PDB file of N, CA, C, O and CB in Angstrom:
ATOM      1  N   MET A   1       9.649  -7.396  82.780  1.00  0.00           N
ATOM      2  CA  MET A   1      10.337  -6.172  82.496  1.00  0.00           C
ATOM      3  C   MET A   1       9.280  -5.070  82.346  1.00  0.00           C
ATOM      4  O   MET A   1       8.199  -5.311  81.808  1.00  0.00           O
ATOM      5  CB  MET A   1      11.223  -6.307  81.219  1.00  0.00           C
ATOM      6  N   LYS A   2       9.592  -3.885  82.815  1.00  0.00           N
ATOM      7  CA  LYS A   2       8.679  -2.751  82.742  1.00  0.00           C
ATOM      8  C   LYS A   2       8.933  -1.930  81.479  1.00  0.00           C
ATOM      9  O   LYS A   2      10.076  -1.780  81.046  1.00  0.00           O
ATOM     10  CB  LYS A   2       8.823  -1.869  83.988  1.00  0.00           C
ATOM     11  N   LEU A   3       7.869  -1.405  80.898  1.00  0.00           N
ATOM     12  CA  LEU A   3       7.983  -0.578  79.698  1.00  0.00           C
ATOM     13  C   LEU A   3       8.896   0.618  79.940  1.00  0.00           C
ATOM     14  O   LEU A   3       9.633   1.019  79.040  1.00  0.00           O
ATOM     15  CB  LEU A   3       6.601  -0.101  79.247  1.00  0.00           C
ATOM     16  N   ALA A   4       8.859   1.181  81.112  1.00  0.00           N
ATOM     17  CA  ALA A   4       9.672   2.362  81.431  1.00  0.00           C
ATOM     18  C   ALA A   4      11.172   2.076  81.348  1.00  0.00           C
ATOM     19  O   ALA A   4      11.964   3.008  81.207  1.00  0.00           O
ATOM     20  CB  ALA A   4       9.328   2.868  82.825  1.00  0.00           C
ATOM     21  N   ASN A   5      11.574   0.808  81.431  1.00  0.00           N
ATOM     22  CA  ASN A   5      12.991   0.448  81.440  1.00  0.00           C
ATOM     23  C   ASN A   5      13.551   0.110  80.061  1.00  0.00           C
ATOM     24  O   ASN A   5      14.746  -0.159  79.932  1.00  0.00           O
ATOM     25  CB  ASN A   5      13.201  -0.714  82.352  1.00  0.00           C
ATOM     26  N   LEU A   6      12.710   0.120  79.032  1.00  0.00           N
ATOM     27  CA  LEU A   6      13.177  -0.263  77.702  1.00  0.00           C
ATOM     28  C   LEU A   6      13.840   0.900  76.979  1.00  0.00           C
ATOM     29  O   LEU A   6      13.472   2.059  77.170  1.00  0.00           O
ATOM     30  CB  LEU A   6      12.022  -0.793  76.874  1.00  0.00           C
ATOM     31  N   ASN A   7      14.810   0.577  76.155  1.00  0.00           N
ATOM     32  CA  ASN A   7      15.494   1.566  75.325  1.00  0.00           C
ATOM     33  C   ASN A   7      14.729   1.761  74.018  1.00  0.00           C
ATOM     34  O   ASN A   7      13.952   0.890  73.625  1.00  0.00           O
ATOM     35  CB  ASN A   7      16.956   1.131  75.042  1.00  0.00           C
ATOM     36  N   PRO A   8      14.935   2.885  73.343  1.00  0.00           N
ATOM     37  CA  PRO A   8      14.283   3.122  72.053  1.00  0.00           C
ATOM     38  C   PRO A   8      14.640   2.060  71.016  1.00  0.00           C
ATOM     39  O   PRO A   8      15.678   1.403  71.106  1.00  0.00           O
ATOM     40  CB  PRO A   8      14.661   4.493  71.526  1.00  0.00           C
ATOM     41  N   ASP A   9      13.753   1.907  70.029  1.00  0.00           N
ATOM     42  CA  ASP A   9      13.883   0.978  68.904  1.00  0.00           C
ATOM     43  C   ASP A   9      13.728  -0.482  69.295  1.00  0.00           C
ATOM     44  O   ASP A   9      14.186  -1.365  68.570  1.00  0.00           O
ATOM     45  CB  ASP A   9      15.210   1.167  68.249  1.00  0.00           C
ATOM     46  N   LEU A  10      13.095  -0.751  70.419  1.00  0.00           N
ATOM     47  CA  LEU A  10      12.851  -2.130  70.823  1.00  0.00           C
ATOM     48  C   LEU A  10      11.375  -2.475  70.660  1.00  0.00           C
ATOM     49  O   LEU A  10      10.491  -1.677  70.973  1.00  0.00           O
ATOM     50  CB  LEU A  10      13.298  -2.357  72.278  1.00  0.00           C
ATOM     51  N   ARG A  11      11.135  -3.679  70.166  1.00  0.00           N
ATOM     52  CA  ARG A  11       9.766  -4.198  70.066  1.00  0.00           C
ATOM     53  C   ARG A  11       9.483  -5.042  71.296  1.00  0.00           C
ATOM     54  O   ARG A  11      10.367  -5.717  71.823  1.00  0.00           O
ATOM     55  CB  ARG A  11       9.563  -5.034  68.757  1.00  0.00           C
ATOM     56  N   CYS A  12       8.244  -4.993  71.742  1.00  0.00           N
ATOM     57  CA  CYS A  12       7.868  -5.808  72.890  1.00  0.00           C
ATOM     58  C   CYS A  12       6.384  -6.132  72.826  1.00  0.00           C
ATOM     59  O   CYS A  12       5.641  -5.565  72.025  1.00  0.00           O
ATOM     60  CB  CYS A  12       8.209  -5.089  74.211  1.00  0.00           C
ATOM     61  N   ARG A  13       5.968  -7.050  73.680  1.00  0.00           N
ATOM     62  CA  ARG A  13       4.572  -7.466  73.786  1.00  0.00           C
ATOM     63  C   ARG A  13       4.110  -7.179  75.210  1.00  0.00           C
ATOM     64  O   ARG A  13       4.812  -7.474  76.177  1.00  0.00           O
ATOM     65  CB  ARG A  13       4.391  -8.987  73.421  1.00  0.00           C
ATOM     66  N   VAL A  14       2.931  -6.606  75.319  1.00  0.00           N
ATOM     67  CA  VAL A  14       2.361  -6.287  76.633  1.00  0.00           C
ATOM     68  C   VAL A  14       1.928  -7.584  77.312  1.00  0.00           C
ATOM     69  O   VAL A  14       1.205  -8.388  76.723  1.00  0.00           O
ATOM     70  CB  VAL A  14       1.151  -5.298  76.501  1.00  0.00           C
ATOM     71  N   LEU A  15       2.373  -7.785  78.549  1.00  0.00           N
ATOM     72  CA  LEU A  15       1.960  -8.936  79.346  1.00  0.00           C
ATOM     73  C   LEU A  15       0.832  -8.565  80.303  1.00  0.00           C
ATOM     74  O   LEU A  15      -0.112  -9.333  80.488  1.00  0.00           O
ATOM     75  CB  LEU A  15       3.151  -9.496  80.127  1.00  0.00           C
ATOM     76  N   SER A  16       0.934  -7.383  80.910  1.00  0.00           N
ATOM     77  CA  SER A  16      -0.115  -6.898  81.811  1.00  0.00           C
ATOM     78  C   SER A  16      -0.039  -5.379  81.877  1.00  0.00           C
ATOM     79  O   SER A  16       1.010  -4.782  81.634  1.00  0.00           O
ATOM     80  CB  SER A  16       0.027  -7.523  83.238  1.00  0.00           C
ATOM     81  N   ALA A  17      -1.165  -4.769  82.208  1.00  0.00           N
ATOM     82  CA  ALA A  17      -1.223  -3.315  82.281  1.00  0.00           C
ATOM     83  C   ALA A  17      -2.031  -2.911  83.512  1.00  0.00           C
ATOM     84  O   ALA A  17      -3.259  -2.996  83.514  1.00  0.00           O
ATOM     85  CB  ALA A  17      -1.844  -2.716  80.986  1.00  0.00           C
ATOM     86  N   ALA A  18      -1.336  -2.475  84.548  1.00  0.00           N
ATOM     87  CA  ALA A  18      -1.955  -1.936  85.770  1.00  0.00           C
ATOM     88  C   ALA A  18      -2.994  -2.879  86.352  1.00  0.00           C
ATOM     89  O   ALA A  18      -4.118  -2.461  86.633  1.00  0.00           O
ATOM     90  CB  ALA A  18      -2.599  -0.589  85.482  1.00  0.00           C
ATOM     91  N   ASP A  19      -2.641  -4.137  86.536  1.00  0.00           N
ATOM     92  CA  ASP A  19      -3.583  -5.125  87.070  1.00  0.00           C
ATOM     93  C   ASP A  19      -4.169  -4.734  88.422  1.00  0.00           C
ATOM     94  O   ASP A  19      -5.310  -5.086  88.723  1.00  0.00           O
ATOM     95  CB  ASP A  19      -2.902  -6.459  87.194  1.00  0.00           C
ATOM     96  N   ASP A  20      -3.403  -4.009  89.245  1.00  0.00           N
ATOM     97  CA  ASP A  20      -3.859  -3.661  90.591  1.00  0.00           C
ATOM     98  C   ASP A  20      -4.509  -2.284  90.677  1.00  0.00           C
ATOM     99  O   ASP A  20      -4.882  -1.853  91.768  1.00  0.00           O
ATOM    100  CB  ASP A  20      -2.705  -3.721  91.543  1.00  0.00           C
ATOM    101  N   TYR A  21      -4.650  -1.593  89.564  1.00  0.00           N
ATOM    102  CA  TYR A  21      -5.139  -0.218  89.565  1.00  0.00           C
ATOM    103  C   TYR A  21      -6.171  -0.090  88.441  1.00  0.00           C
ATOM    104  O   TYR A  21      -5.829   0.250  87.308  1.00  0.00           O
ATOM    105  CB  TYR A  21      -3.957   0.815  89.381  1.00  0.00           C
ATOM    106  N   GLU A  22      -7.430  -0.365  88.766  1.00  0.00           N
ATOM    107  CA  GLU A  22      -8.487  -0.500  87.765  1.00  0.00           C
ATOM    108  C   GLU A  22      -8.696   0.755  86.908  1.00  0.00           C
ATOM    109  O   GLU A  22      -8.930   0.645  85.705  1.00  0.00           O
ATOM    110  CB  GLU A  22      -9.773  -0.850  88.449  1.00  0.00           C
ATOM    111  N   GLU A  23      -8.617   1.926  87.507  1.00  0.00           N
ATOM    112  CA  GLU A  23      -8.835   3.162  86.757  1.00  0.00           C
ATOM    113  C   GLU A  23      -7.758   3.358  85.686  1.00  0.00           C
ATOM    114  O   GLU A  23      -8.070   3.698  84.544  1.00  0.00           O
ATOM    115  CB  GLU A  23      -8.857   4.366  87.710  1.00  0.00           C
ATOM    116  N   LEU A  24      -6.507   3.146  86.050  1.00  0.00           N
ATOM    117  CA  LEU A  24      -5.412   3.274  85.092  1.00  0.00           C
ATOM    118  C   LEU A  24      -5.480   2.168  84.046  1.00  0.00           C
ATOM    119  O   LEU A  24      -5.196   2.405  82.872  1.00  0.00           O
ATOM    120  CB  LEU A  24      -4.057   3.240  85.814  1.00  0.00           C
ATOM    121  N   GLN A  25      -5.853   0.967  84.464  1.00  0.00           N
ATOM    122  CA  GLN A  25      -5.983  -0.139  83.525  1.00  0.00           C
ATOM    123  C   GLN A  25      -7.035   0.181  82.452  1.00  0.00           C
ATOM    124  O   GLN A  25      -6.825  -0.114  81.275  1.00  0.00           O
ATOM    125  CB  GLN A  25      -6.355  -1.433  84.274  1.00  0.00           C
ATOM    126  N   SER A  26      -8.139   0.768  82.845  1.00  0.00           N
ATOM    127  CA  SER A  26      -9.179   1.152  81.885  1.00  0.00           C
ATOM    128  C   SER A  26      -8.637   2.158  80.873  1.00  0.00           C
ATOM    129  O   SER A  26      -8.942   2.079  79.683  1.00  0.00           O
ATOM    130  CB  SER A  26     -10.399   1.742  82.617  1.00  0.00           C
ATOM    131  N   ARG A  27      -7.843   3.090  81.348  1.00  0.00           N
ATOM    132  CA  ARG A  27      -7.236   4.091  80.457  1.00  0.00           C
ATOM    133  C   ARG A  27      -6.277   3.437  79.472  1.00  0.00           C
ATOM    134  O   ARG A  27      -6.298   3.747  78.281  1.00  0.00           O
ATOM    135  CB  ARG A  27      -6.496   5.163  81.276  1.00  0.00           C
ATOM    136  N   PHE A  28      -5.436   2.532  79.967  1.00  0.00           N
ATOM    137  CA  PHE A  28      -4.510   1.819  79.091  1.00  0.00           C
ATOM    138  C   PHE A  28      -5.274   1.012  78.037  1.00  0.00           C
ATOM    139  O   PHE A  28      -4.908   1.020  76.862  1.00  0.00           O
ATOM    140  CB  PHE A  28      -3.598   0.892  79.914  1.00  0.00           C
ATOM    141  N   PHE A  29      -6.330   0.320  78.458  1.00  0.00           N
ATOM    142  CA  PHE A  29      -7.107  -0.482  77.519  1.00  0.00           C
ATOM    143  C   PHE A  29      -7.733   0.413  76.447  1.00  0.00           C
ATOM    144  O   PHE A  29      -7.780   0.031  75.277  1.00  0.00           O
ATOM    145  CB  PHE A  29      -8.200  -1.279  78.262  1.00  0.00           C
ATOM    146  N   ALA A  30      -8.210   1.591  76.831  1.00  0.00           N
ATOM    147  CA  ALA A  30      -8.804   2.530  75.872  1.00  0.00           C
ATOM    148  C   ALA A  30      -7.768   3.004  74.846  1.00  0.00           C
ATOM    149  O   ALA A  30      -8.114   3.310  73.706  1.00  0.00           O
ATOM    150  CB  ALA A  30      -9.406   3.740  76.613  1.00  0.00           C
ATOM    151  N   LEU A  31      -6.507   3.062  75.254  1.00  0.00           N
ATOM    152  CA  LEU A  31      -5.422   3.459  74.354  1.00  0.00           C
ATOM    153  C   LEU A  31      -4.918   2.298  73.496  1.00  0.00           C
ATOM    154  O   LEU A  31      -4.082   2.497  72.615  1.00  0.00           O
ATOM    155  CB  LEU A  31      -4.272   4.035  75.158  1.00  0.00           C
ATOM    156  N   GLY A  32      -5.422   1.087  73.750  1.00  0.00           N
ATOM    157  CA  GLY A  32      -4.995  -0.082  72.993  1.00  0.00           C
ATOM    158  C   GLY A  32      -3.870  -0.852  73.639  1.00  0.00           C
ATOM    159  O   GLY A  32      -3.297  -1.743  73.013  1.00  0.00           O
ATOM    160  N   LEU A  33      -3.535  -0.529  74.888  1.00  0.00           N
ATOM    161  CA  LEU A  33      -2.455  -1.212  75.606  1.00  0.00           C
ATOM    162  C   LEU A  33      -3.046  -2.300  76.493  1.00  0.00           C
ATOM    163  O   LEU A  33      -3.304  -2.081  77.676  1.00  0.00           O
ATOM    164  CB  LEU A  33      -1.624  -0.207  76.454  1.00  0.00           C
ATOM    165  N   PHE A  34      -3.254  -3.463  75.912  1.00  0.00           N
ATOM    166  CA  PHE A  34      -3.789  -4.582  76.672  1.00  0.00           C
ATOM    167  C   PHE A  34      -2.934  -5.817  76.394  1.00  0.00           C
ATOM    168  O   PHE A  34      -2.186  -5.831  75.417  1.00  0.00           O
ATOM    169  CB  PHE A  34      -5.283  -4.841  76.313  1.00  0.00           C
ATOM    170  N   PRO A  35      -3.028  -6.848  77.225  1.00  0.00           N
ATOM    171  CA  PRO A  35      -2.170  -8.022  77.079  1.00  0.00           C
ATOM    172  C   PRO A  35      -2.225  -8.624  75.673  1.00  0.00           C
ATOM    173  O   PRO A  35      -3.294  -8.792  75.086  1.00  0.00           O
ATOM    174  CB  PRO A  35      -2.564  -9.073  78.095  1.00  0.00           C
ATOM    175  N   GLY A  36      -1.032  -8.942  75.155  1.00  0.00           N
ATOM    176  CA  GLY A  36      -0.900  -9.562  73.844  1.00  0.00           C
ATOM    177  C   GLY A  36      -0.592  -8.594  72.721  1.00  0.00           C
ATOM    178  O   GLY A  36      -0.197  -9.023  71.637  1.00  0.00           O
ATOM    179  N   VAL A  37      -0.762  -7.300  72.946  1.00  0.00           N
ATOM    180  CA  VAL A  37      -0.524  -6.297  71.906  1.00  0.00           C
ATOM    181  C   VAL A  37       0.973  -6.049  71.752  1.00  0.00           C
ATOM    182  O   VAL A  37       1.704  -5.935  72.736  1.00  0.00           O
ATOM    183  CB  VAL A  37      -1.260  -4.974  72.239  1.00  0.00           C
ATOM    184  N   GLU A  38       1.413  -5.967  70.498  1.00  0.00           N
ATOM    185  CA  GLU A  38       2.815  -5.665  70.222  1.00  0.00           C
ATOM    186  C   GLU A  38       2.987  -4.154  70.123  1.00  0.00           C
ATOM    187  O   GLU A  38       2.196  -3.474  69.469  1.00  0.00           O
ATOM    188  CB  GLU A  38       3.293  -6.363  68.914  1.00  0.00           C
ATOM    189  N   ILE A  39       4.022  -3.636  70.773  1.00  0.00           N
ATOM    190  CA  ILE A  39       4.318  -2.202  70.735  1.00  0.00           C
ATOM    191  C   ILE A  39       5.798  -2.010  70.434  1.00  0.00           C
ATOM    192  O   ILE A  39       6.602  -2.934  70.556  1.00  0.00           O
ATOM    193  CB  ILE A  39       3.932  -1.511  72.080  1.00  0.00           C
ATOM    194  N   LYS A  40       6.133  -0.799  70.042  1.00  0.00           N
ATOM    195  CA  LYS A  40       7.534  -0.464  69.798  1.00  0.00           C
ATOM    196  C   LYS A  40       7.848   0.856  70.486  1.00  0.00           C
ATOM    197  O   LYS A  40       7.105   1.829  70.351  1.00  0.00           O
ATOM    198  CB  LYS A  40       7.838  -0.381  68.271  1.00  0.00           C
ATOM    199  N   VAL A  41       8.951   0.884  71.223  1.00  0.00           N
ATOM    200  CA  VAL A  41       9.415   2.115  71.848  1.00  0.00           C
ATOM    201  C   VAL A  41      10.150   2.903  70.779  1.00  0.00           C
ATOM    202  O   VAL A  41      11.145   2.427  70.233  1.00  0.00           O
ATOM    203  CB  VAL A  41      10.334   1.832  73.095  1.00  0.00           C
ATOM    204  N   LEU A  42       9.674   4.095  70.474  1.00  0.00           N
ATOM    205  CA  LEU A  42      10.281   4.895  69.415  1.00  0.00           C
ATOM    206  C   LEU A  42      11.375   5.810  69.949  1.00  0.00           C
ATOM    207  O   LEU A  42      12.472   5.862  69.393  1.00  0.00           O
ATOM    208  CB  LEU A  42       9.221   5.719  68.711  1.00  0.00           C
ATOM    209  N   ARG A  43      11.078   6.531  71.026  1.00  0.00           N
ATOM    210  CA  ARG A  43      12.070   7.452  71.594  1.00  0.00           C
ATOM    211  C   ARG A  43      11.604   7.929  72.951  1.00  0.00           C
ATOM    212  O   ARG A  43      10.456   7.726  73.347  1.00  0.00           O
ATOM    213  CB  ARG A  43      12.315   8.656  70.656  1.00  0.00           C
ATOM    214  N   SER A  44      12.527   8.569  73.655  1.00  0.00           N
ATOM    215  CA  SER A  44      12.165   9.236  74.909  1.00  0.00           C
ATOM    216  C   SER A  44      12.566  10.700  74.774  1.00  0.00           C
ATOM    217  O   SER A  44      13.468  11.040  74.007  1.00  0.00           O
ATOM    218  CB  SER A  44      12.864   8.558  76.158  1.00  0.00           C
ATOM    219  N   ALA A  45      11.900  11.544  75.514  1.00  0.00           N
ATOM    220  CA  ALA A  45      12.198  12.972  75.487  1.00  0.00           C
ATOM    221  C   ALA A  45      13.622  13.200  75.988  1.00  0.00           C
ATOM    222  O   ALA A  45      14.192  12.317  76.629  1.00  0.00           O
ATOM    223  CB  ALA A  45      11.177  13.770  76.347  1.00  0.00           C
ATOM    224  N   PRO A  46      14.205  14.360  75.709  1.00  0.00           N
ATOM    225  CA  PRO A  46      15.594  14.623  76.107  1.00  0.00           C
ATOM    226  C   PRO A  46      15.884  14.377  77.590  1.00  0.00           C
ATOM    227  O   PRO A  46      16.984  13.945  77.932  1.00  0.00           O
ATOM    228  CB  PRO A  46      15.942  16.036  75.774  1.00  0.00           C
ATOM    229  N   LEU A  47      14.937  14.640  78.458  1.00  0.00           N
ATOM    230  CA  LEU A  47      15.152  14.381  79.884  1.00  0.00           C
ATOM    231  C   LEU A  47      14.622  13.017  80.311  1.00  0.00           C
ATOM    232  O   LEU A  47      14.563  12.718  81.504  1.00  0.00           O
ATOM    233  CB  LEU A  47      14.492  15.466  80.714  1.00  0.00           C
ATOM    234  N   GLY A  48      14.229  12.176  79.325  1.00  0.00           N
ATOM    235  CA  GLY A  48      13.811  10.816  79.613  1.00  0.00           C
ATOM    236  C   GLY A  48      12.318  10.635  79.845  1.00  0.00           C
ATOM    237  O   GLY A  48      11.867   9.507  80.044  1.00  0.00           O
ATOM    238  N   ASP A  49      11.548  11.700  79.826  1.00  0.00           N
ATOM    239  CA  ASP A  49      10.122  11.574  80.110  1.00  0.00           C
ATOM    240  C   ASP A  49       9.364  12.583  79.265  1.00  0.00           C
ATOM    241  O   ASP A  49       9.712  13.763  79.326  1.00  0.00           O
ATOM    242  CB  ASP A  49       9.827  11.785  81.624  1.00  0.00           C
ATOM    243  N   PRO A  50       8.382  12.227  78.501  1.00  0.00           N
ATOM    244  CA  PRO A  50       7.703  10.935  78.360  1.00  0.00           C
ATOM    245  C   PRO A  50       8.364  10.041  77.300  1.00  0.00           C
ATOM    246  O   PRO A  50       9.323  10.431  76.635  1.00  0.00           O
ATOM    247  CB  PRO A  50       6.237  11.159  78.001  1.00  0.00           C
ATOM    248  N   LEU A  51       7.815   8.836  77.173  1.00  0.00           N
ATOM    249  CA  LEU A  51       8.223   7.894  76.143  1.00  0.00           C
ATOM    250  C   LEU A  51       7.234   7.989  74.988  1.00  0.00           C
ATOM    251  O   LEU A  51       6.039   8.188  75.206  1.00  0.00           O
ATOM    252  CB  LEU A  51       8.298   6.440  76.701  1.00  0.00           C
ATOM    253  N   GLN A  52       7.726   7.848  73.769  1.00  0.00           N
ATOM    254  CA  GLN A  52       6.828   7.755  72.631  1.00  0.00           C
ATOM    255  C   GLN A  52       6.844   6.303  72.172  1.00  0.00           C
ATOM    256  O   GLN A  52       7.906   5.720  71.955  1.00  0.00           O
ATOM    257  CB  GLN A  52       7.248   8.738  71.472  1.00  0.00           C
ATOM    258  N   ILE A  53       5.653   5.727  72.026  1.00  0.00           N
ATOM    259  CA  ILE A  53       5.541   4.334  71.602  1.00  0.00           C
ATOM    260  C   ILE A  53       4.577   4.237  70.430  1.00  0.00           C
ATOM    261  O   ILE A  53       3.725   5.103  70.229  1.00  0.00           O
ATOM    262  CB  ILE A  53       5.072   3.432  72.771  1.00  0.00           C
ATOM    263  N   ARG A  54       4.731   3.166  69.665  1.00  0.00           N
ATOM    264  CA  ARG A  54       3.805   2.873  68.570  1.00  0.00           C
ATOM    265  C   ARG A  54       2.974   1.665  68.978  1.00  0.00           C
ATOM    266  O   ARG A  54       3.510   0.627  69.365  1.00  0.00           O
ATOM    267  CB  ARG A  54       4.569   2.610  67.218  1.00  0.00           C
ATOM    268  N   VAL A  55       1.662   1.817  68.885  1.00  0.00           N
ATOM    269  CA  VAL A  55       0.709   0.735  69.138  1.00  0.00           C
ATOM    270  C   VAL A  55      -0.115   0.605  67.861  1.00  0.00           C
ATOM    271  O   VAL A  55      -0.975   1.445  67.593  1.00  0.00           O
ATOM    272  CB  VAL A  55      -0.211   1.022  70.420  1.00  0.00           C
ATOM    273  N   GLY A  56       0.136  -0.429  67.078  1.00  0.00           N
ATOM    274  CA  GLY A  56      -0.519  -0.541  65.775  1.00  0.00           C
ATOM    275  C   GLY A  56      -0.069   0.618  64.902  1.00  0.00           C
ATOM    276  O   GLY A  56       1.127   0.805  64.682  1.00  0.00           O
ATOM    277  N   SER A  57      -1.021   1.397  64.403  1.00  0.00           N
ATOM    278  CA  SER A  57      -0.667   2.562  63.584  1.00  0.00           C
ATOM    279  C   SER A  57      -0.726   3.864  64.378  1.00  0.00           C
ATOM    280  O   SER A  57      -0.564   4.944  63.809  1.00  0.00           O
ATOM    281  CB  SER A  57      -1.595   2.655  62.380  1.00  0.00           C
ATOM    282  N   SER A  58      -0.956   3.771  65.684  1.00  0.00           N
ATOM    283  CA  SER A  58      -1.062   4.964  66.542  1.00  0.00           C
ATOM    284  C   SER A  58       0.242   5.248  67.266  1.00  0.00           C
ATOM    285  O   SER A  58       0.972   4.328  67.633  1.00  0.00           O
ATOM    286  CB  SER A  58      -2.189   4.792  67.562  1.00  0.00           C
ATOM    287  N   LEU A  59       0.528   6.519  67.466  1.00  0.00           N
ATOM    288  CA  LEU A  59       1.671   6.949  68.265  1.00  0.00           C
ATOM    289  C   LEU A  59       1.143   7.498  69.576  1.00  0.00           C
ATOM    290  O   LEU A  59       0.229   8.322  69.587  1.00  0.00           O
ATOM    291  CB  LEU A  59       2.533   8.017  67.511  1.00  0.00           C
ATOM    292  N   LEU A  60       1.718   7.041  70.685  1.00  0.00           N
ATOM    293  CA  LEU A  60       1.301   7.481  72.010  1.00  0.00           C
ATOM    294  C   LEU A  60       2.498   8.008  72.782  1.00  0.00           C
ATOM    295  O   LEU A  60       3.623   7.547  72.591  1.00  0.00           O
ATOM    296  CB  LEU A  60       0.625   6.334  72.781  1.00  0.00           C
ATOM    297  N   SER A  61       2.252   8.965  73.646  1.00  0.00           N
ATOM    298  CA  SER A  61       3.261   9.426  74.599  1.00  0.00           C
ATOM    299  C   SER A  61       2.778   9.045  75.987  1.00  0.00           C
ATOM    300  O   SER A  61       1.643   9.331  76.368  1.00  0.00           O
ATOM    301  CB  SER A  61       3.510  10.978  74.485  1.00  0.00           C
ATOM    302  N   ILE A  62       3.654   8.401  76.730  1.00  0.00           N
ATOM    303  CA  ILE A  62       3.305   7.917  78.069  1.00  0.00           C
ATOM    304  C   ILE A  62       4.364   8.370  79.052  1.00  0.00           C
ATOM    305  O   ILE A  62       5.561   8.263  78.784  1.00  0.00           O
ATOM    306  CB  ILE A  62       3.164   6.371  78.092  1.00  0.00           C
ATOM    307  N   ARG A  63       3.921   8.874  80.182  1.00  0.00           N
ATOM    308  CA  ARG A  63       4.862   9.250  81.247  1.00  0.00           C
ATOM    309  C   ARG A  63       5.542   8.000  81.793  1.00  0.00           C
ATOM    310  O   ARG A  63       4.955   6.918  81.834  1.00  0.00           O
ATOM    311  CB  ARG A  63       4.135  10.017  82.389  1.00  0.00           C
ATOM    312  N   LYS A  64       6.775   8.173  82.206  1.00  0.00           N
ATOM    313  CA  LYS A  64       7.520   7.027  82.744  1.00  0.00           C
ATOM    314  C   LYS A  64       6.846   6.444  83.985  1.00  0.00           C
ATOM    315  O   LYS A  64       6.856   5.229  84.183  1.00  0.00           O
ATOM    316  CB  LYS A  64       8.954   7.441  83.081  1.00  0.00           C
ATOM    317  N   ARG A  65       6.264   7.303  84.818  1.00  0.00           N
ATOM    318  CA  ARG A  65       5.618   6.765  86.026  1.00  0.00           C
ATOM    319  C   ARG A  65       4.407   5.907  85.668  1.00  0.00           C
ATOM    320  O   ARG A  65       4.069   4.988  86.414  1.00  0.00           O
ATOM    321  CB  ARG A  65       5.190   7.911  86.962  1.00  0.00           C
ATOM    322  N   GLU A  66       3.749   6.187  84.544  1.00  0.00           N
ATOM    323  CA  GLU A  66       2.658   5.328  84.079  1.00  0.00           C
ATOM    324  C   GLU A  66       3.205   4.091  83.382  1.00  0.00           C
ATOM    325  O   GLU A  66       2.629   3.009  83.496  1.00  0.00           O
ATOM    326  CB  GLU A  66       1.730   6.101  83.133  1.00  0.00           C
ATOM    327  N   ALA A  67       4.308   4.243  82.664  1.00  0.00           N
ATOM    328  CA  ALA A  67       4.923   3.107  81.975  1.00  0.00           C
ATOM    329  C   ALA A  67       5.436   2.056  82.966  1.00  0.00           C
ATOM    330  O   ALA A  67       5.619   0.897  82.594  1.00  0.00           O
ATOM    331  CB  ALA A  67       6.073   3.592  81.085  1.00  0.00           C
ATOM    332  N   GLN A  68       5.667   2.449  84.215  1.00  0.00           N
ATOM    333  CA  GLN A  68       6.079   1.492  85.265  1.00  0.00           C
ATOM    334  C   GLN A  68       4.983   0.470  85.549  1.00  0.00           C
ATOM    335  O   GLN A  68       5.264  -0.601  86.088  1.00  0.00           O
ATOM    336  CB  GLN A  68       6.439   2.241  86.565  1.00  0.00           C
ATOM    337  N   TRP A  69       3.742   0.784  85.196  1.00  0.00           N
ATOM    338  CA  TRP A  69       2.606  -0.113  85.449  1.00  0.00           C
ATOM    339  C   TRP A  69       2.408  -1.135  84.330  1.00  0.00           C
ATOM    340  O   TRP A  69       1.560  -2.020  84.443  1.00  0.00           O
ATOM    341  CB  TRP A  69       1.332   0.699  85.626  1.00  0.00           C
ATOM    342  N   ILE A  70       3.189  -1.019  83.246  1.00  0.00           N
ATOM    343  CA  ILE A  70       3.009  -1.902  82.087  1.00  0.00           C
ATOM    344  C   ILE A  70       4.145  -2.915  82.045  1.00  0.00           C
ATOM    345  O   ILE A  70       5.311  -2.556  81.885  1.00  0.00           O
ATOM    346  CB  ILE A  70       2.956  -1.085  80.760  1.00  0.00           C
ATOM    347  N   GLU A  71       3.787  -4.178  82.192  1.00  0.00           N
ATOM    348  CA  GLU A  71       4.747  -5.283  82.152  1.00  0.00           C
ATOM    349  C   GLU A  71       4.818  -5.796  80.707  1.00  0.00           C
ATOM    350  O   GLU A  71       3.792  -6.081  80.090  1.00  0.00           O
ATOM    351  CB  GLU A  71       4.337  -6.439  83.152  1.00  0.00           C
ATOM    352  N   VAL A  72       6.054  -5.910  80.175  1.00  0.00           N
ATOM    353  CA  VAL A  72       6.239  -6.329  78.789  1.00  0.00           C
ATOM    354  C   VAL A  72       7.303  -7.415  78.688  1.00  0.00           C
ATOM    355  O   VAL A  72       8.082  -7.639  79.615  1.00  0.00           O
ATOM    356  CB  VAL A  72       6.620  -5.131  77.913  1.00  0.00           C
ATOM    357  N   GLU A  73       7.316  -8.086  77.532  1.00  0.00           N
ATOM    358  CA  GLU A  73       8.408  -8.998  77.195  1.00  0.00           C
ATOM    359  C   GLU A  73       9.018  -8.507  75.894  1.00  0.00           C
ATOM    360  O   GLU A  73       8.297  -8.176  74.952  1.00  0.00           O
ATOM    361  CB  GLU A  73       7.911 -10.490  77.070  1.00  0.00           C
ATOM    362  N   GLN A  74      10.329  -8.461  75.838  1.00  0.00           N
ATOM    363  CA  GLN A  74      11.027  -7.985  74.644  1.00  0.00           C
ATOM    364  C   GLN A  74      10.929  -9.027  73.534  1.00  0.00           C
ATOM    365  O   GLN A  74      11.042 -10.226  73.786  1.00  0.00           O
ATOM    366  CB  GLN A  74      12.509  -7.673  74.964  1.00  0.00           C
ATOM    367  N   LEU A  75      10.719  -8.562  72.307  1.00  0.00           N
ATOM    368  CA  LEU A  75      10.650  -9.432  71.147  1.00  0.00           C
ATOM    369  C   LEU A  75      11.924  -9.277  70.312  1.00  0.00           C
ATOM    370  O   LEU A  75      12.566  -8.228  70.361  1.00  0.00           O
ATOM    371  CB  LEU A  75       9.395  -9.116  70.300  1.00  0.00           C
ATOM    372  N   PRO A  76      12.290 -10.293  69.558  1.00  0.00           N
ATOM    373  CA  PRO A  76      13.465 -10.148  68.692  1.00  0.00           C
ATOM    374  C   PRO A  76      13.237  -9.048  67.660  1.00  0.00           C
ATOM    375  O   PRO A  76      12.125  -8.879  67.162  1.00  0.00           O
ATOM    376  CB  PRO A  76      13.788 -11.482  67.986  1.00  0.00           C
ATOM    377  N   SER A  77      14.287  -8.306  67.343  1.00  0.00           N
ATOM    378  CA  SER A  77      14.169  -7.193  66.383  1.00  0.00           C
ATOM    379  C   SER A  77      14.098  -7.669  64.962  1.00  0.00           C
ATOM    380  O   SER A  77      13.997  -6.857  64.042  1.00  0.00           O
ATOM    381  CB  SER A  77      15.328  -6.245  66.526  1.00  0.00           C
TER     382      SER A  77
END
């Protein structure tokens, strides 16, 4: 499942982040988005872009087109 497809208030775990695109993968890793990390989708902007997510104690905003590169698994709430 892609991060861009998740609804707000869902917890998930990152499975992969831009495996085929090294430059974007480096950026995701610098933001703390690497395999095994638990994140929570907090909300999306009124027009659906960007998404706000929580990674640890940090809040990040990610464009939906970038969130398409992040593969996640949903965790029980």
